C-alpha positions in Angstrom: -14.1 9.2 -11.8 -12.8 6.4 -14.0 -9.3 5.7 -13.0 -6.6 3.3 -14.5 -3.8 2.3 -12.1 -0.7 0.7 -13.7 2.0 -1.2 -11.8 5.0 -3.4 -12.5 5.3 -5.7 -9.4 8.7 -6.5 -8.0 10.0 -9.9 -7.5 10.3 -9.2 -3.7 7.2 -7.5 -2.4 8.0 -4.0 -1.0 6.7 -0.6 -0.3 5.9 0.2 -3.9 3.6 -2.8 -4.1 1.9 -1.7 -0.9 1.3 1.8 -2.1 -0.2 0.6 -5.3 -2.7 -1.5 -3.2 -3.4 1.2 -0.8 -4.1 3.8 -3.6 -6.6 1.4 -5.1 -8.4 1.0 -1.8 -8.4 4.7 -1.2 -9.8 5.6 -4.4 -12.4 2.9 -4.5 -13.6 3.6 -0.8 -14.6 7.1 -2.1 -16.7 5.6 -4.9 -14.3 5.9 -8.0 -14.2 3.1 -10.7 -10.6 1.7 -10.5 -9.3 -0.5 -13.4 -5.8 -2.0 -13.1 -3.1 -3.0 -15.6 -0.3 -5.0 -13.7 2.8 -7.0 -14.9 4.9 -9.0 -12.3 8.7 -9.4 -12.4 8.3 -12.9 -11.3 7.6 -14.0 -14.9 10.9 -12.6 -16.1 12.6 -16.1 -15.7 10.1 -17.4 -18.3 10.6 -14.7 -20.8 13.5 -14.5 -23.3 16.1 -12.0 -22.5 15.6 -10.2 -25.7 12.0 -9.8 -25.1 12.6 -8.2 -21.6 15.2 -5.8 -23.4 12.5 -5.0 -26.1 9.9 -4.5 -23.6 12.1 -2.4 -21.2 12.3 0.2 -24.2 9.0 -0.2 -25.7 6.2 -2.6 -24.8 3.8 -2.7 -27.7 1.8 -5.3 -25.9 1.2 -3.0 -22.9 0.7 0.2 -25.3 -2.3 -1.9 -26.9 -3.6 -3.1 -23.6 -3.6 0.3 -22.0 -5.3 2.0 -24.9 -7.8 -0.7 -25.0 -8.6 -0.5 -21.3 -8.9 3.5 -21.7 -11.5 3.1 -24.4 -13.2 0.0 -22.8 -13.7 1.8 -19.5 -13.7 5.5 -20.4 -10.8 6.4 -18.3 -10.4 9.8 -17.1 -6.6 9.5 -15.7 -3.9 7.1 -15.6 -2.1 6.7 -12.4 1.4 4.9 -12.7 3.4 3.4 -9.9 6.2 1.2 -11.5 6.6 0.7 -15.3 10.0 -1.0 -15.3 11.0 -3.2 -16.9 8.1 -5.1 -18.5 5.4 -2.4 -19.1 7.9 0.4 -20.5 7.1 4.1 -20.9 5.0 3.2 -24.1 2.0 3.5 -21.7 2.5 7.3 -21.6 2.1 7.5 -25.3 -1.1 5.3 -25.1 -2.6 7.7 -22.6 -1.7 10.7 -24.8 -3.0 9.2 -27.8 -6.3 8.7 -26.1 -6.3 12.3 -24.5 -6.0 11.0 -21.0 -3.9 12.5 -18.2 -1.1 10.4 -17.0 0.4 10.7 -13.4 3.7 9.0 -12.5 4.3 8.4 -8.7 8.2 8.7 -8.2 8.8 5.9 -5.6 12.5 6.0 -6.2 15.1 7.9 -8.5 15.0 5.4 -11.5 14.2 8.3 -14.1 17.8 9.6 -13.3 19.6 6.7 -11.8 19.6 3.1 -13.4 20.1 1.6 -9.9 17.1 3.8 -8.7 18.8 4.6 -5.5 21.8 6.9 -6.1 23.8 4.5 -4.0 27.0 2.6 -5.1 29.3 0.5 -2.9 27.3 1.4 0.2 27.8 5.2 -0.4 25.6 7.9 -2.1 26.6 8.4 -5.7 25.3 11.0 -7.9 27.7 10.5 -11.0 24.7 10.0 -13.4 22.4 13.0 -11.8 21.6 15.4 -14.9 23.6 13.0 -17.4 21.8 12.6 -20.6 23.5 9.2 -21.2 24.1 7.6 -17.6 26.8 5.3 -19.2 28.6 5.1 -15.9 25.9 2.9 -14.5 27.1 0.3 -16.9 30.7 0.6 -15.9 29.9 0.3 -12.3 27.2 -2.4 -12.9 24.6 -0.3 -10.9 21.5 -2.3 -11.8 21.4 -5.9 -10.4 25.3 -6.1 -10.5 25.1 -6.6 -14.2 26.9 -4.5 -16.8 24.5 -5.5 -19.6 21.3 -4.9 -17.5 22.6 -1.6 -16.5 23.3 -0.7 -19.9 19.9 -1.6 -21.1 18.5 0.5 -18.2 20.7 3.6 -19.1 19.9 3.1 -22.7 16.1 3.1 -22.1 16.5 6.1 -19.8 18.5 8.1 -22.2 16.3 7.2 -25.4 13.1 8.3 -23.7 15.0 11.6 -22.5 15.8 12.3 -26.3 12.3 11.5 -27.4 11.0 13.8 -24.8 9.1 11.3 -22.9 10.0 12.6 -19.5 9.6 16.3 -20.5 6.3 16.1 -22.5 4.5 12.9 -22.3 4.0 12.6 -18.5 1.4 15.1 -17.3 2.4 15.0 -13.6 4.9 13.8 -11.5 4.2 13.0 -7.8 7.3 13.4 -5.7 6.9 11.8 -2.4 8.9 14.6 -0.6 10.2 18.0 -1.4 13.8 16.6 -1.1 13.0 14.1 -4.1 11.3 17.0 -5.9 14.4 19.0 -5.8 16.5 16.0 -6.8 14.3 15.3 -9.8 14.6 18.9 -11.0 18.2 19.0 -10.6 18.2 15.8 -12.8 16.4 17.5 -15.7 12.7 16.8 -15.0 10.4 19.7 -15.7 9.8 21.6 -12.5 6.3 22.7 -13.6 5.2 19.1 -13.8 6.3 17.8 -10.4 4.1 18.2 -7.3 4.8 16.9 -3.7 2.2 14.3 -2.5 3.0 11.7 0.0 1.6 8.2 0.1 -1.2 7.4 2.5 -1.4 4.4 4.7 -4.3 2.5 6.0 -5.5 4.0 9.5 -6.1 1.2 11.9 -5.7 3.1 15.3 -3.0 3.8 17.8 -0.6 1.1 18.8 0.5 0.3 22.4 4.1 -0.1 22.2 3.8 -2.7 24.9 6.0 -5.2 23.0 9.1 -3.2 24.0 10.8 -4.6 21.0 12.9 -2.7 18.4 11.4 -3.5 14.9 12.9 -3.3 11.4 10.4 -3.7 8.5 11.5 -3.7 4.7 13.4 -5.4 2.0 16.5 -7.1 3.0 18.7 -5.3 0.5 21.9 -3.3 0.6 20.3 0.0 0.6 18.0 -0.6 3.6 21.1 -0.7 5.9 20.1 -3.8 7.9 23.8 -4.8 8.0 24.4 -1.4 9.8 21.7 -2.4 12.3 23.1 -5.9 12.9 26.6 -4.4 13.6 25.1 -1.9 15.9 23.3 -4.6 17.7 26.6 -6.7 18.0 28.2 -3.7 19.7 25.2 -3.4 22.1 25.5 -7.1 23.0 29.3 -6.7 23.3 28.7 -3.9 25.9 26.0 -5.8 27.7 23.3 -3.1 26.8 21.3 -5.0 24.2 18.6 -7.8 24.1 17.7 -7.9 27.8 14.7 -7.1 28.1 14.5 -5.6 24.5 14.4 -7.7 21.5 15.0 -7.1 17.7 12.5 -8.3 15.1 13.1 -8.0 11.5 10.2 -8.4 8.9 10.7 -8.8 5.3 12.7 -10.8 2.6 15.3 -10.0 0.1 18.5 -10.8 -1.8 20.5 -10.3 1.5 18.3 -12.6 3.9 20.8 -15.4 4.1 23.8 -13.1 4.8 21.9 -11.3 7.4 20.7 -14.3 9.2 24.1 -15.6 9.3 25.4 -12.5 10.9 22.7 -12.7 13.6 23.0 -16.6 14.2 23.4 -17.3 18.0 21.5 -14.2 19.0 18.3 -15.5 20.2 16.7 -12.0 21.0 17.0 -11.4 17.2 14.0 -12.8 15.2 13.5 -12.9 11.5 9.9 -13.0 10.7 10.0 -13.2 6.9 7.3 -11.7 4.8 4.1 -10.9 6.7 0.7 -9.8 5.5 -0.3 -6.1 5.8 -2.4 -6.7 9.2 0.5 -8.5 10.8 2.8 -5.9 9.9 0.7 -3.1 11.3 0.3 -5.1 14.5 4.1 -5.6 14.8 4.7 -1.7 14.2 2.0 -0.9 17.0 3.4 -3.2 19.5 7.1 -2.1 18.9 8.9 0.4 21.1 10.4 1.8 18.1 10.8 1.2 14.3 14.3 1.5 13.1 15.1 2.9 9.6 18.7 2.4 9.0 18.7 3.2 5.4 21.8 4.4 3.7 20.1 5.8 0.5 17.8 8.7 -0.2 14.5 7.1 0.6 11.7 8.3 -1.5 9.4 8.3 1.5 9.4 5.4 3.8 6.1 3.8 4.0 7.1 2.3 7.2 8.0 5.4 8.7 4.4 6.7 8.0 2.8 3.4 9.1 4.8 3.9 12.5 3.6 7.4 12.9 0.1 6.4 12.3 0.6 4.0 15.2 2.2 6.5 17.5 5.4 4.6 17.2 8.5 6.7 17.2 11.2 6.1 14.7 15.2 5.8 15.0 16.4 6.7 11.6 19.6 7.5 9.8 20.1 11.3 9.1 19.8 11.1 5.2 17.4 12.4 2.7 13.8 12.6 3.3 13.7 10.4 6.4 16.3 12.6 8.0 14.1 15.6 7.3 10.9 13.8 8.6 12.3 12.6 12.0 12.8 15.3 14.6 14.9 14.2 17.6 13.0 14.5 20.8 9.6 15.1 18.9 8.8 11.8 16.8 11.9 10.0 17.1 15.7 9.8 17.1 18.3 10.4 14.4 21.9 8.8 14.0 24.6 9.3 11.6 24.0 7.4 8.3 26.1 4.3 8.2 27.5 4.7 11.6 26.8 1.5 13.5 28.4 3.0 16.7 26.2 5.9 16.7 23.2 3.8 16.1 24.1 1.4 18.9 24.3 4.6 21.2 20.9 5.8 19.9 19.5 2.3 20.8 21.0 2.3 24.2 19.6 5.7 24.9 16.1 5.1 23.8 13.6 5.8 26.7 11.9 2.3 27.9 9.0 4.3 29.4 8.2 7.8 31.1 7.5 11.4 29.6 10.1 11.1 27.2 8.6 8.1 25.5 5.1 9.6 25.7 6.2 12.8 24.0 7.7 10.8 21.2 4.6 8.8 20.7 2.4 11.8 20.7 4.6 13.8 18.3 4.6 10.7 15.7 0.9 10.6 15.7 0.5 14.2 15.2 2.7 14.2 12.3 0.6 11.6 10.8 -2.5 13.4 11.3 -1.1 16.5 9.8 0.7 15.1 6.8 -0.1 11.4 5.9 -3.8 10.7 7.0 -5.8 9.4 4.3 -8.2 12.4 4.2 -5.2 14.8 3.8 -3.8 12.7 1.0 -7.0 12.0 -0.8 -7.8 15.8 -1.1 -4.4 16.4 -2.4 -4.8 13.6 -5.0 -8.1 14.9 -6.3 -6.6 18.4 -6.7 -3.8 17.0 -8.6 -6.0 14.8 -10.9 -8.4 17.6 -11.5 -5.6 19.9 -12.7 -4.0 17.3 -14.8 -7.3 16.3 -16.4 -8.1 19.9 -17.2 -4.7 20.6 -18.7 -5.0 17.5 -21.3 -8.4 18.1 -22.2 -8.1 21.9 -22.5 -5.1 21.4 -24.8 -2.7 23.4 -22.7 
């Protein structure tokens, strides 16, 4: 099969960028011919503001490029990860013009929420859910803290809703969880076009958990809740329960990095490791006693969680959205109340250092991975989705 994979990279590398790379590796490992079309947000500083606005609504450059690639490589299906802000929804029209099925993976809630996270001022916000014109996002500066950029994003979403882009031009949407599918349907996306398919992660064997460390991996941005984690850690230190012998290791970069480093200054057992390559991240996850997911938003499907499960590493997670549904206390991890640093501190203090309880959590985590997220399972789902989408477009239904 000839597959075109499209992605607009983020300025700060994150889970979507990893999912894009992993999908390509998975498809090529099964003998498919994969062609890519990529833009990178790092170039935005060198592009005029009006050009970025124009491209967010309709990028004629990417429309032409995608049509050219489809013709050149006889593409069967187009898989899209992120198209915002440089690539634009124009690519769906390019695929349709060439009678090629298009598959949009929903990594976040951008099609319904200009900020992409249903989060405002540290709390879940669904004011724009189902709104034909999500103008309140501009009022609240939901995208990058800018009223202008939020208005542009809201305008793009609204105009393509009115054009029928979301309801007619995308052949299939891949929701990472049932929770996400339900939200997308509530927001007006066509239920018959949305299927649930999780992302896969590279399988590199079980970890050992011998590091006895707690680990956070992710973007250092507000929705990830790292400030909640550090407040919890501070409470543990004050009680004398944290840091000895366990440590906290934080992998990732992002807009809150300076602030978070300052909050943990003087805590020698807390280490910020910055951005690490994939192999090093997986090694950290495999060595950790537990991975902490303190997110305060509706994660699409935490890639870090699935990588932890692949290593048999339990997860300590906030009880919100898909991660709250995926983590089962006593089986594959521990839950705490979202945003509640005191409850997280208690969960960290109670987490088993060894023994049968820890062994059960590790076994349960790996069993979940084998059942739901292993590459063979996900690949079979993806091929079934591709086949149905291709048949629908070629059959004219």
